[in-house]
C-alpha positions, -999 to +999 in steps of 0.1 A: +169+197-588+192+192-614+170+194-645+162+162-663+185+155-691+179+140-723+204+113-732+216+090-763+218+059-748+204+034-785+214+045-822+177+057-824+165+064-787+162+089-762+151+090-729+148+114-705+172+110-670+166+127-637+209+132-630+195+133-590+170+109-579+177+122-541+172+162-536+135+157-541+125+142-508+148+158-489+169+193-507+190+196-477+199+170-446+170+168-423+180+167-383+156+156-368+143+166-337+160+151-297+177+119-325+205+108-310+229+092-340+246+067-318+213+053-306+188+032-316+165+053-334+199+052-361+184+022-374+142+015-387+122-012-377+120-046-396+093-054-392+078-017-395+099-011-428+081-046-437+048-040-439+063+002-456+077-022-485+038-043-484+025-006-488+042+000-516+033-027-537-007-022-524-002+014-539+008-007-573-029-015-570-045+024-578-018+033-595-043+039-626-010+037-652-008-004-645-027-020-664-062-034-644-061-074-637-020-062-633-029-040-605-055-069-591-025-091-588-006-066-568-037-068-546-037-105-547+001-105-541+003-077-508-020-105-495-004-139-497+031-115-488+007-102-453-003-139-444+030-152-443+044-123-428+023-131-400+026-173-400+067-165-398+078-129-382+050-120-364+042-154-349+077-157-338+077-120-317+045-139-305+065-164-285+093-142-275+067-117-257+046-149-236+080-165-233+082-128-212+116-116-234+122-081-228+155-081-253+153-050-276+154-048-318+187-026-335+154+002-328+154-006-295+119-020-292+105-048-271+090-080-294+061-065-277+065-034-283+069-043-320+038-063-321+018-032-309+030-013-338+028-038-363-008-048-357-021-017-362+000-009-394-016-044-403-050-035-399-050-002-411-033-024-448-061-048-444-086-021-443-067-002-473-070-041-493-106-036-493-108-001-499-088-007-529-113-036-543-137-017-541-120+007-565-110-021-589-146-048-589-165-016-605-139-008-630-137-051-638-173-050-646-168-024-668-143-039-686-162-072-687-156-092-656-185-095-627-182-108-601-213-121-588-232-126-560-265-152-555-288-121-563-272-114-600-277-149-606-305-159-634-325-193-644-304-203-667-269-191-643-285-212-618-290-249-638-255-241-647-246-236-609-262-270-597-248-292-627-212-280-620-214-278-578-235-319-582-200-329-605-171-305-595-178-296-552-201-318-540-175-356-543-145-330-525-172-309-496-172-323-461-201-306-447-191-311-409-220-312-376-204-291-346-223-310-314-212-331-289-203-363-311-187-341-342-158-323-321-149-292-339-126-303-371-085-296-372-089-261-389-055-256-408-031-228-421-046-210-444-080-230-439-115-214-455-142-226-440-180-213-444-198-216-410-236-219-408-261-220-381-289-237-396-327-250-381-343-283-392-379-284-398-386-292-358-367-261-352-339-278-339-305-253-340-272-271-353-241-259-363-219-270-391-189-259-414-178-263-445-142-267-453-143-246-484-111-269-505-080-254-517-080-277-547-110-263-565-110-227-581-122-199-558-146-183-585-167-210-612-171-189-643-211-187-657-204-166-692-178-156-711-188-124-729-191-107-704-165-127-681-194-141-657-178-151-617-190-169-590-169-173-552-172-205-540-190-198-507-213-180-532-217-211-548-218-236-518-239-212-499-274-216-531-268-255-527-268-263-491-298-281-501-277-306-511-256-307-483-278-302-455-315-312-468-341-304-446-323-278-429-327-239-434-300-216-432-305-189-403-271-175-402-236-179-422-196-163-422-167-174-435-139-172-417-099-183-425-070-187-398-035-183-400-009-210-383+022-201-368+047-219-397+082-215-386+095-247-388+119-261-360+141-288-365+166-306-335+207-302-350+213-335-340+185-350-360+202-381-376+178-383-409+174-351-420+145-358-445+129-372-421+128-344-397+115-325-419+084-344-426+080-349-389+081-306-392+062-303-423+033-321-399+037-293-369+037-269-392+004-278-409-009-275-367+009-246-365-008-216-332-036-198-347-017-160-351-047-144-368-080-155-375-101-135-406-140-138-402-165-121-425-186-087-412-217-092-391-213-131-387-238-142-360-231-130-323-229-173-308-218-188-345-189-161-343-181-171-301-184-209-310-157-208-337-130-183-319-137-212-287-132-241-302-100-224-325-085-209-290-088-176-308-088-142-280-105-111-297-070-087-302-060-121-330-097-116-346-096-096-377-128-089-395-139-084-429-159-060-441-155-072-480-141-097-495-131-125-475-094-140-494-077-113-513-049-136-520-067-157-544-081-134-560-050-140-587-068-162-602-094-132-619-058-123-642-075-145-669-048-151-697-079-145-727-078-107-713-044-103-719-057-060-734-052-060-692-020-072-688+012-059-697+023-063-732+035-096-741+076-098-748+099-122-757+132-130-735+162-123-757+189-157-765+223-141-760+238-133-797+273-150-784+252-184-777+232-186-813+267-169-830+280-205-816+250-225-826+229-224-797+266-245-776+269-227-741+301-238-737+324-228-764+299-196-761+317-197-721+351-202-736+347-171-761+345-149-726+328-146-693+284-145-701+263-121-682+227-127-684+201-100-674+169-122-666+141-113-681+155-100-709+170-122-711+159-162-708+169-185-682+162-215-711+202-208-709+207-216-677+184-246-683+200-251-713+238-252-692+228-281-682+208-300-706+241-301-727+256-308-699+237-340-693+244-353-723+279-342-734+301-369-737+331-354-726+315-340-696+328-358-665+307-342-631+283-319-625+278-301-591+248-275-581+234-259-552+195-263-551+172-232-529+142-227-550+126-247-582+093-252-600+078-285-591+082-303-628+119-287-627+140-290-657+173-283-636+158-318-618+152-339-645+189-322-666+207-334-639+188-374-638+196-375-674+230-368-662+230-393-635+213-418-651+239-416-682+266-424-656+280-386-649+288-374-611+264-357-601+260-341-566+226-317-553+229-296-531+195-298-516+184-273-489+155-287-474+149-254-450+139-232-481+105-219-463+079-233-474+088-253-501+103-280-480+080-302-490+088-298-528+124-299-514+123-333-501+104-348-532+128-331-555+156-348-534+140-384-535+140-377-572+174-373-581+185-403-557+168-422-578+181-416-608+218-420-586+229-392-582+242-380-545+220-355-528+235-334-500+215-312-476+246-291-464+244-279-422+215-281-403+221-253-384+231-228-418+207-225-449+225-230-483+212-197-499+242-199-525+236-202-567+259-219-579+265-249-611+295-265-620+298-282-648+340-307-651+343-315-693+371-332-704+390-307-732+422-323-749+444-335-728+430-309-689+400-302-675+381-275-680+353-264-647+324-237-660+310-222-633+272-204-628+272-178-605+229-165-596+212-140-582+182-158-580+163-191-576+172-221-601+135-216-608+122-212-642+090-191-633+096-167-611+128-163-636+099-146-656+093-120-634+122-115-612+154-088-625+184-117-617+218-118-628+235-149-643+273-154-646+289-183-669+323-187-669+350-211-673+375-187-651+400-209-633+399-191-603+364-190-597+358-232-605+383-240-581+364-215-560+331-235-564+349-264-561+356-256-526+328-241-519+304-277-525+337-298-509+329-274-474+285-279-481+292-316-481+323-322-461+324-290-440+358-286-442+365-255-442+384-242-476+415-226-463+417-206-494+395-187-513+405-166-547+379-147-559+348-150-541+338-150-504+310-167-488+291-165-460+296-173-428+331-170-429+345-142-454+316-127-468+307-095-441+345-091-428+352-083-466+319-066-474+328-048-445+361-041-451+352-030-490+337+000-474+364+010-455+382+014-474+361+033-492+359+060-464+394+056-463+394+075-501+373+094-493+395+109-462+427+109-484+406+136-512+403+110-535+368+099-549+343+076-526+311+063-543+293+032-528+267+018-556+243-011-540+208-029-554+196-058-524+165-064-520+172-065-479+194-044-454+190-047-420+223-060-407+235-032-383+274-035-382+269-039-424+249-002-418+274+011-389+299+012-414+278+031-447+273+054-417+311+061-411+318+061-446+286+089-456+305+104-423+338+104-442+324+114-474+315+087-497+286+096-519+264+063-511+233+054-533+211+022-528+182+006-544+168-013-516+132-033-527+121-040-491+133-038-458+156-013-445+171-003-415+191+030-427+174+060-420+190+086-448+201+120-454+208+128-415+232+152-407+258+144-391+252+108-398+236+099-432+235+130-450+256+113-482+232+083-485+202+084-505+184+055-511+151+044-530+132+011-543+119+005-570+081-014-575+069-022-613+064-046-635+093-066-623+105-079-592+138-064-586+155-094-573+197-088-581+221-083-552+248-055-571+279-038-554+299-018-569+333+002-550+348+035-567+379+025-558+396+060-561+372+064-587+339+081-594+312+059-602+309+046-628+344+040-639+365+013-656+382+017-622+351+003-601+358-029-580+317-046-590+304-077-572+278-097-576+256-119-546+232-142-534+230-123-503+211-092-489+227-074-463+207-092-430+224-110-403+207-143-417+225-141-450+258-129-439+261-152-408+237-180-405+233-193-444+256-202-471+262-169-493+285-163-520+300-124-528+317-132-568+339-097-577+335-088-613+364-089-631+360-091-669+356-056-683+326-059-705+306-074-675+317-053-652+305-028-681+275-040-686+266-043-649+275-004-641+269+017-666+236-001-677+225-024-647+226-004-622+228+030-633+193+028-650+180+013-622+199+047-601+182+062-630+141+050-629+120+079-620+085+062-628+086+033-603+114+047-579+100+053-541+124+074-519+128+068-486+132+098-464+152+100-427+113+100-407+099+080-433+080+059-448+092+062-488+070+082-513+070+089-547+053+114-572+027+100-597+031+121-628+000+138-647-021+124-673+007+124-704+029+131-688+044+091-677+064+084-706+083+109-700+094+098-661+126+066-672+110+035-669+139+013-662+115-021-666+102-006-691+141+011-707+151-027-707+117-042-722+123-024-749+160-020-756+167-057-751+202-057-768+211-032-743+210-060-715+234-084-738+255-064-753+286-072-732+270-110-723+272-111-765+308-099-771+308-061-784+333-039-762+311-008-767+284-008-737+259+018-740+262+040-711+234+052-684+246+080-663+239+085-627+251+115-601+252+119-564+251+154-560 
């Protein structure tokens, strides 16, 4: 491995960067025994690859170099991720298996075969979540945050608990007997319940349920210094006399259920909004795909719950530890900032400040790229707010896939419509788990007078585009914003994404053609500087990969750098394999699902893949082609995209692939953002040909010697925005592919 070399990045900073992220996991390309480079084993399984990513998330909860409450957050995220995986992916595979479908996945496994492997790995992961919690809980206690049980309560605690219960919890609880006169109640998706075996003074037994409402905090606070917290289920057990007077407790357990949450919508639905409102109710009542029950549950009580819910033993997970790990996010307390990542203030681009905050003047000066969260997402909001209030703005068009509940984006669009501007909003109703929120937003926009459209029934609109048409003198100028992430100001604080602002006429025309396609179904006859799925994005991507392979065959430098969340499309992967065989050096940063086996002789020895998991969620999609030169190079062709390289993005969604032509913006992406991700050592997992990914943690006191791309951009905020500030002296990071 090439020795790390200190490279000057800014005038006062020198950081050691690894010149090569690839050699330590497999110093030479490995040849797997009995491996067929043309067979299905050339692909990693999609579902197992996703689980491997969630293992990486969970491992961060065990990383002692991560602040304690951030470790708790990672644990919570791993549980939330796994729950969603079961309600969508596992539920879908179950339906296929039950229907007798044996169609193999790209890696050659039937739905039934995949389910066996998924359940084995997921159970191990859930067991490990409890092991992680067993490590974190005493560390929290040492840090002054204690999770209590009933035996820990003092008389003063019990008085405070009783008062809180009667005023804040008792009014919203619904204790439910289970007998012929009281049928077993419906337990919704993600429902969390307390099941009870009770006995009255005459010796008569009663089974009962107490659904634990999600509207109440999971933990009751009983002290400040130290912070002492009692789980809600412990509180309810302690107050059973108020719920079931005259009964004593014989036994209890807690359980939770996950239901099939995938939505099916009729393609010919006349009213798409109404159809989705009905579908959301169906989701709530979907078939149970997993039930968790606390260890030591009374056998008869457990069997009653399983029978009433129709859950076989194979779908029951016994939890020896804390239930509801996803809710541990409540422990990330604002007042304990000392146990969280150091705060930082996202930067306002210098060029916007130089123009007195006027977004249109800043964009007219030159294309502007923002790197979130290091540069504030408020500029995207400001762009639309200024458009809403600018008398020279005539029209605004906007896509909305996910946004916040009280979205300032939606508020600006409503203000513009109420001011008489032409506002068109493409609201995607099929944004999973945000369908209800998007229905509410669409109703709000319609009331304000905006034109609301919903795109295609059979495609999701995942593209992130905003256009503003402004009268300037005797001409109309179209300003456009292109994003890799959602118009969501809250997630923009933790997701790394790119925002491109431009008034380039060609991109303005391209954006208008895309909106016309979305609202009128007419495919654009041509696009000038843009490719879109499901029409041209995948063919353009494969053509660019093949062009790089042709460069290699002709003896010219050939290199590809790319960054995305997931890559699983078989055609694109095979194109990358062919490029590797031709001699193209391919370096990929793939955060989550990855179907490529790197480093295999004769197939992928020129492909190196890493996953960056750290403080921020890597979300931007970028691809850079050497175009006959070694990267980084001014000759490179550089693209930003809303699309991952998956079948759903390339075939079943409306997505964008925007070529970056401005030299300064191009340099900012290639020489800073991509190079920093490829140079990262501290947060990187290297994917091996046999899988899974591995990482090497530094010894005590050694971490600062490893390059951390998140820390780098936080500590050097001016770097991420020098290109957008209009300066051409972009500092360069270096990455080489041996």
